[in-house]
C-alpha positions in Angstrom: -0.2 0.1 0.2 2.9 2.5 0.7 5.9 2.4 -1.2 7.9 3.6 1.6 6.4 1.0 4.7 9.9 -0.3 5.1 11.5 3.0 6.4 13.3 2.6 9.7 11.6 5.3 11.4 8.5 2.8 11.4 9.8 0.2 13.3 9.7 3.3 16.6 5.6 3.6 14.7 5.0 -0.2 15.3 5.8 -0.2 18.7 3.5 3.0 19.5 0.7 1.4 17.9 0.9 -0.9 21.0 1.9 1.2 24.0 -1.4 2.9 24.6 -3.7 0.4 23.5 -4.2 -0.8 27.3 -4.8 2.6 28.8 -7.1 3.6 25.6 -9.1 0.3 26.6 -9.4 1.5 30.1 -10.6 4.8 29.1 -13.5 3.9 26.9 -14.9 1.9 29.5 -15.2 5.2 31.7 -17.5 7.5 29.5 -17.7 10.5 33.3 -13.6 11.3 32.5 -13.8 13.7 29.5 -11.2 12.9 26.8 -9.6 16.2 26.9 -8.7 16.0 30.1 -7.7 11.7 30.1 -5.2 12.7 27.8 -3.9 15.6 29.5 -4.1 14.7 33.3 -4.0 10.7 33.5 -0.7 8.8 33.5 -2.6 6.5 30.6 -3.7 9.5 28.9 -0.6 11.0 28.4 1.1 7.8 27.3 -1.7 7.5 24.4 -1.1 11.0 23.2 2.4 10.9 23.5 2.3 7.4 21.3 0.1 9.1 18.7 1.9 12.1 18.5 5.1 9.6 17.7 2.8 7.9 15.2 1.9 11.3 13.2 5.2 12.5 13.2 6.5 8.9 11.5 3.7 9.5 8.8 4.3 13.3 8.0 7.9 11.9 7.8 6.7 9.7 5.0 4.7 12.3 3.5 7.9 14.6 2.9 9.7 11.9 1.7 7.2 10.8 -0.9 6.9 15.2 -1.9 10.9 14.4 -2.3 10.5 11.7 -4.8 7.4 13.4 -6.6 10.2 16.6 -6.8 8.7 19.3 -8.8 6.6 17.8 -10.7 3.0 19.5 -11.4 0.5 18.0 -9.2 -2.5 16.2 -10.8 -5.5 17.9 -9.2 -8.2 15.4 -11.3 -9.1 12.2 -10.5 -8.5 10.0 -13.6 -8.5 6.1 -14.5 -4.8 6.1 -14.5 -5.4 7.2 -10.6 -6.4 3.4 -9.8 -3.0 1.5 -9.9 -1.2 4.1 -8.0 0.1 4.0 -4.6 -3.0 4.7 -2.3 -0.3 8.2 -0.9 0.3 9.2 -4.4 -3.3 8.8 -5.1 -4.3 10.6 -2.1 -2.2 13.6 -2.7 -3.5 13.4 -6.4 -6.9 14.5 -5.4 -6.4 16.2 -2.5 -7.9 20.2 -2.5 -10.6 18.8 -4.8 -12.5 15.7 -2.7 -10.4 15.8 0.4 -8.5 18.1 1.5 -4.7 18.3 3.4 -5.4 17.4 7.0 -8.4 15.1 6.3 -5.3 13.2 3.8 -3.3 13.3 6.7 -5.4 12.1 9.5 -7.3 9.3 6.8 -3.3 8.6 6.6 -2.2 7.7 10.1 -5.7 5.9 10.7 -5.3 3.3 7.8 -1.5 3.1 8.7 -2.2 2.2 12.0 -5.6 0.0 11.1 -3.7 -1.8 8.7 -1.1 -2.3 10.9 -2.5 -3.2 14.3 -5.2 -5.4 12.9 -3.1 -7.3 10.0 -0.2 -8.0 12.9 -2.4 -9.1 15.8 -4.4 -11.4 13.4 -1.2 -13.1 12.4 0.2 -13.4 15.8 -3.1 -15.5 16.5 -2.8 -17.5 13.3 0.5 -18.6 14.2 -0.2 -19.3 17.5 -3.2 -21.9 16.9 -0.8 -23.4 14.4 1.7 -23.8 16.7 -1.1 -25.2 19.5 -2.8 -27.6 16.8 -0.1 -29.9 14.6 -2.5 -31.1 12.8 -3.4 -28.2 11.4 -0.3 -26.9 10.8 0.8 -30.2 8.8 -1.9 -29.6 6.5 -1.1 -26.4 5.8 2.5 -27.4 5.0 1.3 -29.9 2.7 -1.1 -27.6 0.7 1.9 -24.7 0.5 4.8 -27.4 -0.5 2.0 -28.6 -3.3 2.1 -25.2 -5.1 5.7 -24.6 -4.8 7.7 -22.0 -6.5 7.3 -18.4 -5.8 4.0 -17.2 -4.6 2.1 -15.1 -6.8 -1.6 -13.7 -7.4 -2.8 -16.6 -9.3 -1.5 -18.9 -6.1 -3.5 -17.1 -3.7 -7.2 -18.9 -4.9 -5.1 -22.7 -4.7 -4.4 -21.6 -1.0 -7.8 -22.6 0.3 -6.8 -24.4 3.5 -4.3 -21.2 4.1 -7.7 -18.7 4.0 -9.7 -21.2 6.3 -7.3 -21.6 8.5 -7.4 -17.3 8.6 -11.0 -17.0 8.6 -11.2 -19.7 11.6 -8.4 -17.6 13.4 -10.4 -14.3 12.4 -13.8 -16.3 14.1 -11.7 -16.9 17.2 -9.8 -14.0 17.3 -12.0 -11.0 15.5 -9.3 -8.4 16.0 -12.5 -5.7 15.8 -14.5 -7.3 18.8 -16.8 -4.8 18.8 -18.6 -2.2 16.2 -21.4 0.8 17.2 -23.6 3.2 15.1 -25.6 5.7 15.7 -29.1 5.7 14.1 -30.4 8.9 12.7 -34.1 7.5 12.4 -36.1 4.3 13.6 -35.0 1.3 12.3 -37.7 -1.7 12.4 -36.7 -4.9 13.0 -40.3 -6.5 12.7 -40.3 -7.9 15.8 -39.3 -4.4 17.4 -38.3 -0.8 16.3 -34.7 0.6 17.5 -35.7 4.8 17.8 -34.0 7.1 16.4 -30.8 8.3 18.6 -30.0 4.8 20.0 -26.4 3.5 20.0 -27.0 0.2 18.4 -23.4 -2.2 19.6 -22.7 -5.6 17.9 -20.4 -7.9 19.5 -18.6 -9.6 16.9 -16.6 -12.0 19.6 -19.7 -13.1 21.3 -21.5 -13.7 17.6 -18.3 -15.4 16.8 -18.8 -17.7 19.7 -22.0 -18.5 19.7 -23.0 -22.1 19.8 -26.0 -21.1 18.0 -24.3 -20.6 14.8 -21.2 -22.4 15.7 -21.1 -26.3 17.0 -18.5 -26.7 19.5 -17.5 -22.6 19.3 -14.4 -22.8 21.3 -12.7 -25.6 18.9 -10.3 -24.7 16.3 -11.5 -26.2 13.5 -10.3 -24.3 10.0 -13.0 -27.1 8.0 -15.6 -25.6 9.1 -14.7 -22.7 6.3 -13.5 -25.2 3.6 -15.6 -25.2 0.2 -17.5 -27.9 0.9 -18.6 -26.7 4.5 -19.1 -23.0 4.0 -22.8 -23.2 3.2 -23.6 -24.7 6.5 -22.7 -21.2 7.9 -25.4 -18.9 8.5 -25.7 -15.2 6.7 -24.1 -12.6 8.6 -22.9 -15.2 11.4 -19.0 -14.2 10.4 -18.3 -10.6 10.0 -14.5 -10.0 11.4 -14.4 -7.0 8.7 -17.8 -5.5 9.7 -20.3 -5.7 7.2 -22.8 -2.9 5.2 -21.5 0.1 3.4 -18.5 0.5 6.2 -17.0 -2.5 6.8 -13.5 -2.9 6.1 -12.2 -1.4 3.2 -9.1 -3.3 2.8 -10.4 -6.6 3.7 -9.4 -7.9 0.1 -5.5 -6.7 0.8 -5.6 -8.2 4.0 -6.5 -11.3 3.3 -3.9 -11.8 0.5 -1.0 -10.2 2.3 -2.1 -12.8 5.2 -2.2 -15.8 2.8 1.3 -14.9 1.4 3.0 -14.2 4.9 1.6 -17.5 6.5 1.9 -19.8 3.5 5.6 -18.1 3.2 6.5 -18.4 6.9 4.9 -22.4 7.3 7.2 -23.5 4.1 10.2 -22.3 5.9 9.7 -23.1 9.4 7.8 -25.0 12.2 5.7 -23.4 14.4 5.5 -24.4 18.3 3.7 -23.3 21.5 3.6 -24.4 24.8 -0.3 -23.1 25.0 -2.8 -26.4 25.0 -5.9 -27.0 23.0 -8.2 -26.5 26.1 -6.5 -23.0 27.6 -8.7 -19.9 27.4 -7.2 -17.0 26.2 -8.1 -13.8 28.3 -8.3 -10.7 25.9 -8.2 -7.0 26.4 -9.0 -4.3 23.7 -8.8 -0.4 22.7 -9.6 -0.2 19.5 -8.2 -3.2 17.9 -8.3 -6.8 20.3 -5.3 -8.7 21.8 -4.6 -11.1 24.3 -4.1 -10.1 28.2 -0.9 -11.6 28.1 2.3 -12.2 25.4 1.3 -15.2 23.4 3.9 -18.2 23.6 4.9 -18.7 19.6 8.4 -20.1 18.8 9.6 -20.5 14.8 12.2 -22.6 14.1 14.0 -23.5 10.5 12.4 -26.5 9.1 15.5 -27.7 8.1 17.1 -27.4 11.3 14.2 -28.9 13.1 14.8 -32.0 10.9 18.1 -32.0 11.6 17.1 -31.9 15.5 15.0 -34.4 15.1 17.0 -36.8 13.8 19.6 -35.7 15.9 17.0 -36.6 18.4 15.8 -40.1 16.8 19.9 -41.0 16.1 20.9 -40.0 19.9 17.9 -42.1 21.0 18.7 -44.5 18.4 22.2 -44.9 20.1 21.0 -44.8 23.3 18.9 -48.1 22.4 21.6 -49.7 20.9 24.1 -49.0 23.9 21.2 -50.8 25.8 20.6 -53.3 23.7 24.7 -54.1 23.4 24.9 -54.0 27.4 22.1 -55.7 27.7 23.3 -58.9 25.3 26.7 -58.7 27.0 25.3 -59.5 30.2 23.1 -62.0 29.0 25.3 -64.2 27.2 28.6 -63.2 30.3 25.8 -64.9 32.3 24.2 -67.7 30.1 27.8 -68.9 29.1 28.6 -69.4 32.7 25.2 -71.3 33.1 24.9 -72.9 30.2 28.8 -73.3 30.0 28.2 -77.7 29.7 25.8 -77.2 27.1 28.0 -74.9 24.8 31.1 -76.6 25.3 29.2 -79.6 23.9 27.1 -78.1 20.8 30.7 -76.5 19.8 31.4 -79.0 17.7 28.0 -79.5 16.1 26.2 -78.0 13.2 24.0 -75.0 13.9 24.0 -72.1 16.5 25.9 -72.9 19.7 24.2 -70.3 21.8 21.1 -68.7 21.4 21.3 -65.7 19.0 18.9 -63.7 21.0 17.8 -64.1 24.7 15.0 -66.0 25.3 14.0 -66.2 21.7 16.4 -68.7 20.9 17.1 -70.4 17.9 13.5 -72.2 17.3 12.2 -69.6 14.8 15.0 -69.1 12.1 13.4 -72.4 11.0 10.2 -70.9 11.4 10.8 -67.6 9.3 11.3 -69.2 6.7 7.9 -70.9 6.8 7.9 -74.0 8.6 5.0 -74.4 10.8 5.2 -77.6 12.9 7.8 -79.3 14.4 8.7 -82.2 12.1 9.1 -79.8 8.8 11.2 -77.3 11.1 13.8 -80.1 12.2 14.1 -81.9 8.8 14.5 -78.0 7.2 17.1 -77.4 9.3 18.8 -80.8 8.9 19.1 -80.5 5.3 20.1 -77.3 5.3 23.5 -77.5 8.3 23.6 -81.4 8.6 22.9 -83.7 11.9 23.5 -83.7 14.1 22.7 -79.9 15.0 21.7 -77.5 17.9 18.6 -75.8 19.2 17.7 -73.4 21.6 14.4 -73.3 23.1 14.1 -70.5 25.0 16.8 -71.8 27.6 16.5 -75.4 26.9 19.2 -76.9 24.9 18.1 -79.5 22.4 20.3 -82.2 20.6 19.1 -83.1 17.0 20.2 -86.0 15.6 19.4 -89.0 13.1 22.1 -91.8 14.2 20.2 -95.2 14.9 23.4 -96.1 17.5 23.2 -92.4 19.5 19.5 -93.0 19.2 19.5 -96.8 20.6 22.0 -95.8 23.5 20.1 -92.8 24.6 16.2 -94.3 24.4 17.6 -97.4 25.8 19.5 -95.4 28.9 17.2 -95.4 32.3 18.7 -91.8 32.6 16.9 -90.5 29.4 13.3 -91.9 30.4 11.4 -88.5 31.4 10.7 -86.2 28.1 11.6 -82.8 27.2 10.0 -79.8 27.4 8.6 -79.9 24.2 5.5 -82.2 25.8 4.7 -79.4 28.6 2.6 -77.7 25.6 1.1 -81.3 25.5 0.3 -81.5 29.3 -2.5 -79.4 29.2 -3.9 -81.9 26.9 -2.9 -85.3 28.7 -2.1 -84.4 32.3 0.6 -86.7 34.0 -0.6 -89.6 31.6 1.6 -91.9 30.2 2.7 -90.1 27.6 4.4 -87.0 29.8 4.7 -88.9 33.3 7.9 -88.9 35.2 9.5 -92.2 34.6 9.0 -93.4 38.2 5.3 -93.1 37.9 5.1 -94.2 34.5 7.1 -97.3 35.1 4.9 -98.6 37.9 1.8 -97.9 35.5 3.3 -99.3 32.7 3.8 -102.5 34.8 0.5 -102.6 35.7 -0.9 -101.9 32.6 0.9 -104.9 30.3 -1.3 -107.4 31.2 -3.6 -106.1 29.0 -1.1 -106.4 26.1 0.1 -109.9 26.5 0.2 -112.6 23.2 -3.3 -114.0 24.9 -4.9 -111.1 25.3 -4.6 -110.1 21.7 -5.6 -113.3 20.7 -9.0 -112.9 21.9 -9.3 -109.0 20.2 -8.2 -111.0 16.7 -12.1 -112.0 16.6 -13.0 -108.1 17.3 -10.7 -106.4 14.8 -12.1 -108.9 12.3 -15.8 -108.2 13.1 -14.9 -104.4 13.1 -13.5 -104.8 9.7 -16.2 -106.6 8.3 -19.1 -104.1 9.9 -16.3 -101.4 7.6 -16.7 -103.2 4.6 -20.4 -103.4 4.8 -20.8 -99.6 5.2 -18.4 -98.9 2.2 -20.6 -101.5 -0.2 -23.3 -99.1 0.7 -21.1 -96.4 -0.9 -21.1 -95.3 -4.3 -19.1 -97.6 -7.4 -16.0 -95.1 -7.0 -15.6 -93.2 -3.5 -12.9 -91.6 -1.4 -11.7 -92.3 1.9 -10.0 -89.6 4.6 -8.7 -89.7 7.7 -11.5 -89.6 9.8 -13.2 -92.7 8.7 -10.1 -94.6 9.8 -9.9 -92.8 13.0 -13.7 -94.1 13.6 -12.5 -97.7 12.6 -9.3 -97.5 14.9 -11.8 -95.9 17.9 -14.1 -98.4 17.6 -11.6 -101.4 17.8 -10.8 -99.8 20.9 -13.6 -99.3 22.3 -14.7 -103.3 21.7 -11.2 -104.4 22.7 -10.0 -102.0 25.7 -13.3 -100.6 27.5 -15.5 -103.8 27.6 -18.7 -102.2 27.5 -21.9 -104.4 26.8 -23.0 -101.1 24.0 -21.5 -98.9 22.2 -22.2 -94.6 22.8 -23.4 -92.7 20.0 -20.2 -90.4 20.6 -17.7 -93.0 19.1 -17.6 -90.9 15.9 -17.6 -87.6 17.6 -14.1 -88.8 19.4 -12.4 -89.4 16.0 -13.4 -86.3 14.6 -12.4 -84.5 17.7 -8.8 -85.7 17.3 -8.2 -84.0 13.8 -9.9 -80.9 14.6 -6.9 -79.4 17.0 -4.0 -81.3 15.2 -2.8 -78.4 12.9 -3.3 -75.5 15.8 -0.9 -77.9 18.1 1.4 -78.1 15.6 2.0 -74.1 15.5 1.8 -73.8 19.1 5.0 -76.7 19.5 7.2 -74.5 17.1 6.1 -71.1 19.1 7.8 -71.4 22.7 7.2 -68.0 23.7 3.9 -67.9 24.0 2.4 -69.6 27.7 0.5 -72.6 27.0 -2.2 -71.1 29.4 -2.5 -68.1 27.5 -2.6 -69.8 24.0 -5.5 -72.0 25.5 -7.6 -69.3 26.7 -6.5 -66.6 24.2 -5.6 -67.6 20.8 -8.3 -69.1 18.6 -6.2 -71.9 17.5 -5.5 -72.8 21.1 -9.5 -72.2 22.0 -10.6 -74.7 19.5 -8.0 -77.2 20.7 -9.2 -76.9 24.3 -12.6 -77.1 23.3 -11.8 -79.9 21.1 -10.0 -82.1 24.1 -12.8 -81.1 26.6 -15.3 -82.7 24.2 -12.9 -85.9 24.2 -12.7 -86.1 27.6 -16.2 -85.6 28.6 -16.8 -88.6 26.3 -14.2 -90.5 27.9 -15.7 -89.8 31.3 -18.5 -91.3 30.2 -17.4 -94.3 29.2 -16.0 -94.5 32.5 -19.2 -93.7 34.3 -21.2 -96.7 32.3 -18.1 -98.7 32.9 -18.5 -98.4 37.0 -22.1 -99.0 36.7 -21.6 -101.8 34.6 -19.2 -103.7 37.2 -21.6 -102.2 40.3 -23.9 -104.3 38.3 -22.2 -107.5 37.7 -20.7 -107.4 41.4 -17.7 -109.2 40.1 -14.4 -109.0 41.9 -11.4 -108.1 40.2 -8.8 -108.1 42.3 -7.1 -111.2 41.7 -4.6 -110.8 39.8 -5.2 -114.4 38.0 -8.5 -112.6 36.2 -6.9 -109.7 36.0 -5.0 -110.6 32.8 -7.5 -111.6 30.8 -9.5 -108.5 31.8 -10.1 -105.5 29.2 -7.7 -103.0 29.8 -10.6 -100.4 31.0 -11.6 -103.0 33.8 -7.9 -103.8 34.8 -7.2 -100.0 35.3 -10.8 -99.4 37.5 -9.0 -102.6 39.3 -6.0 -100.9 40.2 -7.4 -97.8 41.5 -6.7 -96.2 44.4 -4.2 -99.3 44.8 -2.0 -98.3 42.3 -3.1 -95.5 40.3 -5.1 -92.4 41.8 -8.5 -92.2 40.1 -7.6 -88.9 38.2 -4.4 -90.4 36.7 -6.7 -93.6 35.8 -9.3 -90.7 33.6 -5.9 -89.0 32.4 -4.0 -92.2 31.1 -7.7 -93.8 29.5 -8.1 -90.4 27.3 -4.3 -90.6 26.3 -4.5 -94.4 25.1 -7.6 -93.7 23.5 -6.1 -90.8 21.7 -3.2 -92.2 21.1 -5.1 -96.3 19.8 -7.1 -94.2 17.3 -4.3 -91.4 15.9 -1.5 -93.1 15.3 -3.3 -96.2 13.9 -5.8 -94.2 11.9 -3.4 -92.0 10.1 -1.1 -95.0 9.2 -4.5 -96.7 7.6 -5.3 -93.8 5.6 -1.1 -93.6 4.2 -1.4 -97.8 3.3 -4.0 -97.3 1.4 -2.7 -94.5 -0.7 0.4 -95.9 -1.0 -1.2 -99.0 -2.4 -3.3 -97.1 -4.9 -0.3 -95.4 -6.3 1.4 -98.7 -6.6 -0.5 -101.2 -8.3 2.0 -103.8 -8.5 2.5 -103.8 -4.5 -1.3 -104.0 -4.6 -1.4 -107.3 -7.1 1.2 -108.7 -4.3 -0.6 -108.1 -1.2 -4.0 -109.6 -3.1 -2.5 -112.8 -4.0 -1.0 -113.3 -0.7 -4.6 -112.6 1.2 -6.2 -114.8 -1.4 -4.3 -117.3 -0.2 -4.3 -117.4 3.4 -8.4 -117.5 2.9 -11.1 -115.6 3.9 -11.5 -115.9 7.6 -8.1 -114.4 9.8 -7.6 -115.3 12.6 -4.5 -115.2 15.0 -2.5 -117.7 13.9 -3.4 -116.1 10.5 -1.2 -113.5 11.5 1.9 -114.9 11.1 1.3 -115.5 7.4 0.4 -112.6 6.1 4.2 -112.0 5.7 4.0 -109.3 2.9 1.1 -107.4 4.5 3.3 -106.7 7.2 6.2 -105.6 5.0 4.0 -103.2 3.3 2.9 -101.4 6.7 6.2 -101.4 8.0 7.2 -99.5 4.7 4.5 -97.5 5.2 5.5 -96.6 8.5 9.2 -96.5 7.5 8.3 -93.2 5.0 5.6 -92.2 7.3 6.4 -92.6 10.9 3.3 -91.7 12.4 5.3 -90.3 15.5 8.1 -88.7 14.0 9.7 -86.8 16.9 10.7 -88.6 20.0 12.3 -86.4 22.8 14.1 -86.9 26.0 15.7 -85.0 28.8 19.0 -86.5 30.3 19.2 -86.6 34.0 22.6 -87.7 33.7 25.6 -87.0 31.4 25.2 -90.2 28.5 28.7 -91.4 26.8 28.2 -92.1 23.4 31.8 -93.4 22.9 32.7 -90.8 21.0 30.8 -87.9 23.1 29.4 -86.9 26.2 26.1 -85.4 26.3 25.6 -83.8 29.3 23.0 -83.8 31.6 19.8 -81.7 31.3 20.1 -81.7 27.3 17.0 -82.2 25.5 18.0 -85.5 23.3 15.4 -85.3 20.1 15.7 -88.2 17.8 14.0 -87.3 14.5 12.8 -90.8 13.4 11.2 -89.4 10.1 15.1 -88.3 9.3 16.2 -91.7 10.3 14.0 -93.3 8.2 14.6 -91.8 5.0 19.0 -91.5 5.1 19.9 -92.9 2.3 23.1 -94.1 4.5 21.0 -97.0 5.9 18.2 -97.2 3.0 18.9 -97.6 -0.3 16.9 -95.3 -3.0 14.5 -94.2 0.5 11.9 -92.8 -1.3 10.8 -95.6 -3.5 7.9 -97.2 -1.8 9.4 -100.6 -1.4 7.9 -103.5 1.0 10.6 -106.0 -0.4 12.7 -104.6 2.4 11.3 -105.9 5.0 10.5 -109.4 3.4 11.8 -112.2 5.9 14.6 -112.6 3.3 15.6 -109.1 3.5 14.9 -108.1 6.8 18.8 -109.3 8.1 19.6 -106.2 5.8 17.7 -103.8 7.6 21.0 -102.3 10.1 19.7 -102.4 13.9 18.3 -99.1 15.3 17.4 -98.1 12.0 13.6 -99.0 12.0 11.9 -97.3 15.1 7.8 -96.6 14.3 7.0 -96.9 17.4 9.8 -95.8 19.2 12.5 -98.2 21.1 13.7 -98.1 24.5 11.4 -98.9 27.9 9.3 -96.2 26.8 8.3 -97.6 23.6 4.9 -98.0 22.2 2.9 -100.1 24.5 0.3 -101.1 22.0 2.6 -101.7 19.0 1.5 -105.5 18.6 -2.4 -105.0 19.3 -1.7 -102.1 16.4 0.0 -104.3 13.9 -2.6 -107.1 14.1 -5.6 -104.5 13.9 -3.7 -102.6 10.6 -3.0 -106.7 9.2 -6.6 -107.9 9.5 -8.2 -104.3 8.5 -5.9 -104.3 5.2 -6.4 -107.7 4.4 -10.0 -107.7 4.4 -10.7 -104.3 2.6 -8.1 -105.2 -0.3 -9.7 -108.7 -0.5 -13.3 -106.7 -1.2 -12.2 -103.2 -2.9 -9.2 -102.1 -5.4 -7.5 -98.9 -4.4 -6.4 -96.0 -6.8 -4.7 -93.2 -6.6 -3.6 -89.8 -8.2 -0.5 -89.2 -6.8 2.4 -90.6 -8.3 5.3 -90.2 -6.1 6.7 -89.9 -2.6 7.8 -86.6 -2.7 4.5 -84.8 -3.5 3.3 -85.1 -0.1 4.2 -82.6 2.4 3.3 -83.4 6.2 2.3 -81.4 9.3 3.3 -83.1 12.5 1.5 -82.2 16.4 1.5 -84.9 18.6 1.4 -86.9 15.7 2.2 -86.6 11.4 -0.2 -86.1 8.7 -0.1 -85.0 5.3 -0.9 -81.5 5.1 -3.6 -81.7 2.4 -5.6 -84.6 2.5 -4.5 -87.9 0.5 -6.5 -88.7 -2.8 -7.6 -92.9 -2.0 -10.2 -94.2 -3.9 -11.8 -97.8 -3.1 -13.9 -99.3 -5.7 -15.3 -102.8 -5.1 -14.1 -106.1 -6.7 -15.8 -108.1 -9.2 
């Protein structure tokens, strides 16, 4: 507006503008004291007059310097169109004496300079303070400004939409002219009332702008109110920061343009901060214009420096964090090495990591990071990459993984290695203190007592049940269409029925037989993932994790079914009033009768129940999965199936206990299935004492892990290991199988208690089904299958296995 606005004396003028505002504000509330007396006698009035005189002096100097620049040019006293493009002071000088006298020009110049300075300056101060308080608003404004880029021009003003909204919201909360007044020269009819002539009409713009009737949440700084899509919601005349009507602010457009450019330029270059909080309410004082009673806190920092400081702070924090981590690791490994020295010393000579990479986490997560989601996949993956034997740290537990048959035999037969490894702790919730995980001392007593039901004489009586159940299964299969598929659940149901009819000894079958078998399959995948995730506590997993909740619900159903079976058995025993305490009688009893007879003498009622749950689950799952894979392999290899059929045909249709020895090729097929598909692929023990292997001594406390899966596929012991070849296990070839290289039922004192029953049942089932049905499968090779292992192993996808009735 003024070409000489940057004159150095004008800085003093700006300072004097603020000096008298508070004094003048107090005077306006004291009308009894005449202005002439106040300005001459009152200290505040004297200061105000002195400040105003300084302002007038500065403006007078500006006028004189302007006249010097115009020189001897003849005054143009006519108002021409070209005057519209002149600076205001030039225009005012050109029209003096025709429109405005010289004194009025001077007075107008003082007022316009003061108004342009005070109102816009205060608004900018408030706007920057709000931007410092509301960093999110500042960020949005900064993004708008940076999107424009380059030097701001007149054409860019229309693009600064959010900047204008910020200014308008500042003017709403902080109208620098908070009050205006008019005197009425005539009566004015408002519709509901008539304001009489001579009234002094006062408008409180501050209160209007903060009235909740027109402004929702009026004390919130929200520039979005003034965005294009929301401005229609603003009621007319509720936003009048520049007054309204003919006598509104003459320089509002210039003020808005100037504030846009200043705010945009500064925000682009500086980051603004303020100590004020969004909930803090400012106190105001008003003379001609309004300002806060106390100075506003508003600091500016170059964005480049701000980013550097942020980065420096960030790097500083990062350095401190790194130092903390390094010191923590140093302390951890120092303590850990002393604590676990015997394991580190032993593991140094083995493959993989001799110590955990990170505290607590261990190294089990490394194969998990490569996509291994269960124990068998993880152990085989690591073994294929680094070779056996190798080390694994599961939290603080040291695991020694091996597939060496002599090492496995030595350890598993050693009485100091009969307690289960820590990985079984996750299974303890499912089968608490059962034969699976019980301490060796308790396990030995109970196993010895239960062995009475697993003698050859007992097995002989079981075979008729196996035979009848297989016939019942075949009758159901005959009802299917000509070519039908079977899955794991079908064989699990059959094996649980076999267990029920032989080991339970109830007069009638409960309707929950199929539910038991189905529930076993429900949680296998979830449990497999948990076993390779030791950091999640098992109780948290069972109660909070979706997979753990599914597992807990399934095992709850299984335990309910076993409980119902036990209750029925107890009622049956009570009705019979039999004496089951004779050792001779016990030898021929079903397993459940034997177990109940031992209650309280050898085994508690709680342990009896847990053992029954485990034995029922183990008998169902392991044998059912093996049958599924045996039939799948027979479908893949028709020549093996044909040879098997020839043997079964020679034996005859009614298979008895005495016929089992004649089914040598059938047994070879089952053994080859168990070699390629060991349903329990992994065995873990914790060593109570050091064990000397001859070439090394495994230290006490080691968790010894035998990978049966990898042992059974080791080409050092099995030529062409991925070929399905039952001839390996024929009587004439069995001597070629090296001792300890085939252990599908584990080995040592803690091997599978029901292996003879499982083999007999599978022989009879396979023989009868092959005699009646032809099997085929789309699978072409063993390499096609992917496996997953929790307690037991199965294929990751359902195998393709179809049955069609033989003619």
